[in-house]
N, C-alpha and C positions, 0 to 999 in steps of 0.2 A: 198169500201174503204172509211173511214170517213175523214172528213176535217182535223183532227189533223194529221193523217198519211200522207195526201197529203202535209201538211205544213212541216212536218218533212223531207220529201223528197225534197221539193222545196228549202228550206233554204240552205242546203249544196251546191246544184247546183248553186244557185245565188252567194254564196261566192266564189266557185271555179272559176266561170266565169259569171259575171253579164250580162246576156243576156235576151232576151224575154222569156216569159213562154214557148212558143213553142220550142224555141231553148234550153231551160233548160232541156227538155226531152232528147235531144241529149247529153247534158253534163252529166246527170244522167247515161245514158247508157255507155258513155265513161269512167265514173268513176267506173263502175262495179255495180252500184246500180240498183235495180229493177225499171223499168219504169212503168208509168201509161199512159192511153190514155189522149189526150189533153182535151177531154170532162170531164173526171174524175178530171183532174187537175183544170179545170175552175169552176166546180160546186160549191165548197165551198168558192170561193173567195169573194162573196158579204158579207158573214158573217165576214170575216177578215177585211173588211172596216168599220165595225160598231165600234163606239166609245167604247162601253162596252167591245168588244173583245180586242181592242188595249190597253185599260186601264188595263184589266186583264193580258194581255201578258206583259206589261211593269212592272206591279207589280210582276209578277212571275220572270222576269229577275232581278229585283232589289233584291228580296228575295234570289235568287240564288247567287248573288254576295255578299250578306250580308251587303249591303249598306242601309242607312236609306231611307225610302220612301219619295218621293217628294210630296205626297198628304197631 
């Protein structure tokens, strides 16, 4: 499973109940979502901490809202 898929699963879990990554797996399961192993969840996280990834994500969110870019 790729990093983007892990991210797509982790975000709703954190919105439903803002808990730790490990407990987020429980939230996913309770919400009826497919879960992943903790190791799979943790593997792509360093890439999400990179400035370039965060900037790209922020730009995508801004574009989705149709708001002007802050850059």
